[in-house]
C-alpha positions, 0 to 999 in steps of 0.5 A: 951274591953267588945265588944271584950270579948263578952257575957260570954267571948264567943269571947275569947273562940273562940280565944282559939278554933282557937289557941288551944295551947294558953291560954288566960287570961283577967284581967281588960283591959289586955289580956295575951297569954301564949303558944309556941312562934309561936302560941302566935304570931298568936293569938296576930295577931288575937286579934289585928285585933279584937280590931281594928274592935271593935274600928271601931264600928264593932259588932263582933260575933263568925262567925267573929272570925272564919273568921278572924282566917281563913284569917290570916292563909292565908299568903299574903291575906288581913287583916280581918279589911280590908275585914270587915271594909267597911259597905254596909248598916246600917239599924235598928241598923244592919250593913251589910258588907262582912265577908270573902275574897270571899264575899269582892271580890263579893261585889267589883265585883258588884261595878266594873262590869255591870253583876255579877254572884255569884255562891256558896253553901247555906249560903255564902250571895250571895243573901243577899249581892246583895240585900244590894248593890241594896238598897245602889244603890237606896239610893244613887240614882244611879238607879231609881228602884230595881227589884228582881226576881226568877223562880217559880220552883216546888221543889218536890211540886205542885203549883196547890195544893196551895190555892188562886190565881196565885199570892198567889201560887207564893208569897211563892217562893218570900217570902225570897226576901220580908224578906230580904227587910224588914230587910234592909229597914223600913218595913213601907216604903217597901209597899209604894215603891212597890206600886209606882214601885220603888221596884218590886218583880216578878217571872222570867216569868214576865221579858219577853218582857221588857227592864230594864233601870236605874235599879238594877236587882237581879235574885235569884235561877238562877240554876233553870232557863233553858238556854232559860230563862237565855238568855231571862233574860240577854237580858233584860239589858238596859242603866244604869242597873246593874244585879246580878245573884245568884245560887247554881249549886249543887241544881238544881230542874229542871226536866231535870237538864238542868240549864241555870246557869251551861251553862252560865258559859261556854258561857259568861266566857270570856266577858268583864264587866261580872264577875263570883264570885265562893264562897265556904264553906269558905265563909259560914257565917251561923252556922259552921255546914253548911260549913261542910255539904256543904263540905260533899255533895261536897265530895259525889258528887265528888265520885259519878262523879268519879264512873260515869266516870269509868263506862262510860270509861268501857262502851266506851271500851266495845263499841270500842271492839264490833266495832272492832269485827264488822269491822274485822270478824273471818276468819272461813267459806266462806270469798269470791267468791274464796272460793266457786269455785269448785276445779279443778281435773284431767279429 
């Protein structure tokens, strides 16, 4: 019961927030719900799911309550305890598991396919879950090594102004991958595995010309790959290898905006053993504001695209009118040799 209440009854307050018409009261080990019958029924279903997860050893947080309430509102969908019940990895007292329906589908797709694309906004766990699956595969000896890579693209900054050698300049771009590794594994073990080549963190450019066998390969920030780089990366696939490609197509930092991730969704969408998982703001597991920020930017982009479409249609209409005028000029003035012939008169 203490785990369900949370510090200062924070989790129960989240239940009340999810069901504003219901009053939640706790006395000892007894929880009382008061309110309209339908609302009480929905709130009880949420509390029952949370209790089942705490009994299974799940350390609940406010985001878990929000995700569970959202799942239960979708009738016919999976239960929260089913989605969050399967742990991917446990390390240093922390358990990594999917927390939304979209994340569960993403994790299942990684298990079932050779190449998986995780496409979605920030905070949806695309890279974090992919790396957890990579560490899990290494621990189970399903692969011999983990390769983590991302393009070193200047997002408004210049690499040349950074101090140090080329490696020193590139390391900041790879730092998020190092941080995630240190969370999932013993920090003292990570340098040893990197020294032996069991774990490799490298810029995408270092993948050219290689064949990657018996590996779990994660390409992060794939929206910043060019179409040529994406083709190069995917063709590195060797025997016994699994690839996960993650990115957010709304945050392209390439100068020309020609994203390889955007193109590959059209080129490879119907090939067997390749799966595209599209995560949304409903799958954001960071601060609740992140989901609202993502939605606000999506609405802005939709309005901008609609306005651009209207301008393009107006321009095309004007161009068609000009072409029709050019094909059918006005009949005023001389129109042919006959008009230039002298009139016949009486002699």
